[in-house]
N, C-alpha and C positions, 0 to 999 in steps of 0.2 A: 566470594560469590563468583560463579562462572555463568556466562550467558553465551548464546550462539547468535552470530550475526551473518546474514546471507547478503552477499555482495550483489549490487546491480551494475548495469553497464555505466551508469552515471558515476557510481563510486569509483570504478576503474579509471574512467576518463579524467575525473577531477581529483583523484587521490583523497577522497573524503569518505566519511561515514555519516549517516543520518542520526540525529539525536533521538534514539528510541526511548521508550519509557525507562528501561533499565539504565541506559547511559545517562539520561537526565537525572535520575535519582542519585547515581554515583558521582556525577560531575557537578552537582548543584553548587553554584557559587564560584566555580573555577573558570579561569580564562585560558589556562595552559594545562596540558596533560602529558605525561611521559609514558610512551609505549616501549616495551621491551619484547623482541622477537625470540624465536626458538634458539638462536645462536648467541643471545645476550646483547645483540646490537640494539641501541636505543634510538628512538625517534621522538622529536618534540612536536606535539600536536597543539593546534589552536582551537578552542571551543568558541564557535560563532553562534551565540544564542539567537541572534536576530534571524540568521538564515536557517537555523536548526541543523547545523552541520559541525563535524569535527574535521579539521583540515590537517594536511601534512603527512598523509600515509602513502603518497605516491611511490616513494622509494621502496617501501615494504612490499607493495603490490608488484612492483617491477622485479624485485629480488625473488619473490616466490612465484612469479609468472602466473598470477591469479587472473581469473576470468569471471564474467558474470555468472551468477547462480552458484558459485562456490562459497563455502562457509568458513568462518573464522571463529575460534573460541576465544572469548575475552575473559580473562581471569583478573579480578580486581584484588590487588594485594597492596595494602597500605596506600601510598600515593602513586603507585604505578599500575599500569594495565599490561598484563602479559598477553602476547599474541601467539596463537597457534593455528596455522592453516590446516584445515581438514582435507585429507586426500579425496579427490573426486572418484566416486565408484563408477566405472564404466558400465553402461547397460549392455548386457549380452543377450542376444536372442536365444530362445530355447532350442536345444539341439534335438533332432529326431532320435527316437529310441532305436537302438540297433537290434535287429532280429536275433533271437537266441539261436545258437547253432545246435543242431541235433547231434547227440552223442554218436560217435562212430562205432560201428559194430566190430570192425576189424582194424587192427593196427598194422600199418605198413611203414617201412623205413622212410623217413622224411627225405624228399628229393633235395638235391643241392640247391641252395637259395641263390637267386640272381638279383643283383641290385639294379633296380629300374628307377630312373628319375621321372617322376610324373608331375606335370604342371597342374596345380589345383584349379578347378573351375571357380569362377566368382560365386559368391553366395547367392546373387540374384538369379544365376542360372540353376543352381542346385535347389533353391527354395524360392521359386517365382511367386508364390502366394504369401510369403512371409511379409508382414507389414514393416515398413521402414520407420525406425524410431527417430522422431524429430524433437529437437530441444524447444521448449517454450520460448517466447520472445524475452529479451532481456529486460523489458519494462514490467514484467510480471510482479516483481517485488515492489516497484513504485505504485502500481495499480492496487496492490494489497494495502499499502499505506493510505490509499484514498478510499478504501472500503470495498474493493472489488477482489473476488477470489476466483481463481482459475477452475473452470469446470472440465475442460478437455479441448481437444483440437487435433489438427487444424480443420476448419477455421477455429482459431483460438477463442473460446467462449468464456467470458468473465461475467460474474453475477454479483450485484450488491443488493442485499436484502434489507429493506427498510420497513419492517413490520408487514403490513398488508400490501405494501408496494415493493416492487423490485425493479432494478435497472439491469438490463442485459446488454452486453457489448460483444460483438463478434468481429475478430480481426484476422486479416491476412497480411503477411509481409509481402512487399513487392517481389514478384517472381515466384511466389509460393503457390499461386493459383489464380484462376480467372475470376472475374466479377460474378459470374454465374453461380459460383459456390456460395456467395454471400446472400444472394437474393432470397433463398428460402428462409434464412434467418430474419431478414427484413420483413417478410410476409408474416412471420410469427410475432412481430412487435419488437424485435431486437434492434439496437443501433449498430450499424455496420460501418466499417472503415478499413482502409488500407494503412498499414503501419509503414511509414517512410520518414527518413530524416528530413530536416528543413531543406537541405540542399537538393532533395529529389522529389519534392512534393508536386512539381509540375508533371511528373511521370505517372501520377495517380490517375486511373481511368476516369473519364468524364462522367459525372453523375453519381460518383461514389464518394463517401466521406474520407477524410484524411486525418490521421493522428500521428504526431511526431513524438519520438522519445524525449526530445528537448523540452517540448511543451508539458509533457507529463511530469518530468523532473522538476520543472518550474512550479507546477501545481503542488508537488510534495513540499517544496521549500516554502511556498506561501501558506501551507496548512499549519506551519509552525507559529504563524502570527495572525492568521485570518481563519474564520470558520468555513473552510472548504468542505463540501459534502459531495457524495456521489451525484446529487441533483445538479450541482454546478457543472460537473463534467457532462451530464446529460444535456444541459442547456447548450453547451458548446457543440455537442454532437448533433443537436437538432439544427444548428447553423451550418452543418456540413464540414466543419474543420476544427481541429484542435491543434493549432500551431502557436508559436510564440506571440504572434500579433493578437490572436484571440484571447490568450491567457492574460496578456498585458491589459487588454480592454476589461476583462473580468476583474482584475486587481484594482483598476481605477474605479470601477463601479462599486465594488465592495468597500473600498476606502471611503468613498463619498457617502455610502449608505450608513456605515457603521461609525466612522470617525472615532471619537474618544470612547464611544460605548461598545467598541468591538469586543472587549473581553467579556462584558456582561452578556452580549448577544451570543457569543460562542458558548458561554456557560448555559444559557437557555437551550441552545441546540443540543448540548450534551444531555441535559435533563429530558429533552423530548424523546430520547432513545429509551427512557425508562417506561415501564408499564404502570398503568394506573393502580395505585394501592401497593406498589413495591416498596419494601423497606430496605434501606441501604445505610452503610456506615460511612462517616466522613473520610477516614483514611482510604477506603476503597474508591470513593469518588475522586479524591485527590490524585490517586494513581491513574485512573482513567483520564483525568484532565491533563495530566502530564503528557500522555500520548497525543493529545490534541494541541499541545503547545501552551496550555494554561498553567499559571503558577498556582501553588497551593494557597497563597494569600488571596488570589482572585476567587478561588472556590469557596474559601471560608467567608469572605465578604458576601458573595452571592447567596450562600445558604442562609446567612443571618438576615439578609434583606428579604428573601422570598418566604421566610417563616413569619414575617410580620405583615400587618396591614400596610397598604391596601392589597398586597399580593395574596398572602395566605395560601401559597402554592404548596408549601411544605409544612409538616407537623413534626415538632420535636418530640420524640418518644422518650429519649434519655440522652444524657450528654454524648454527642457524637453519633446519635442514631436518629434517622429521619424517615418520614413516610411521605410518599408522593400522593397528595390528597386530591389533585386535580390535574388533568392533562394540560400541557403547556399552552396549546392553542386555545383551549377553553379559558384558561386563566388570563391570557392576553385579551381575549374578547371581552371578558368581564371587566378588565382594567380599562379597556377602551370605552365601555359603556359608563363606567364610573367617571372617567375623565370628561366625557361628553355631558354628564349630569352636572358635574361641578362647573364646567365651562358655561352651561346654560344658566346655572344659578348666579355665577359672577356677572353675566350679562344683565340679568334682572336687577341685581343689586346696583350695578352702575347706572342702569336706566332709572331706578328709583331715586338715585342720588341726583 
């Protein structure tokens, strides 16, 4: 099996790879993995399931001089993973068409050629209206793992679609433009922020949001063990900052809310993405859950529980095939009403006693 992995700035800085769905499936149960590069050189990697990372790839990244947004092919062969860095294809601006020369009616002896050295003009002078090609921010891949997809830029616009709801984020790197460029996006309902490292957040213009690559990377790692959604990032953006301090506060709050029921809550959030009446297979749901950091065992337990009273959220059609018979929010409301009724009955029974 061969899969393609796109590097992020965090990957390069920390010498890691995120445990994507394909990596989780291939490395399930392993704590160590052996990588072999194009020259046959081997690297010992450590699988950190808690953090959702594979560590130990810094020497390979340095050897190949890899950068963010470059891709690596991962070929799983037996107990080894072969690495092959894909060459970056440079973006070349379109060249203007040369006018066709008219055929000469009369032929004359060619004059003696003289060698003349000409200093070429910069492209900006020759083609002043040609747009400058900019690279997207290095956090684009991390935002994708959080559910946001790049629409265009600059300002760099990311969108997370949540059924009838969508979250839009517009970003500018420090020095990439003035705050006035972001204000029209804010007027249209988008969340706007300047992208700046933790060490430079004080340079963000006053009154504008701030988002740091370190904080986004931390959110991606948290997603491996907590049900992080685009709405969590939206809550942080509403507070005006997405930095390490804000992410740590979010982590504390989620741990307090979910505690030992975190896996079941994450499974409910996964089912909430399904449409009412949708039929799905258990292996497909397990593969989706791996991307969210959930184990297949947690999915199987959750499916069995939700197919029985008092939930009855799922209907078993055949072995391994289920129907979503009710929306998750509606099912939780029904369960709440059921719990209140039982609680009231218990109060009456104790009162009668």
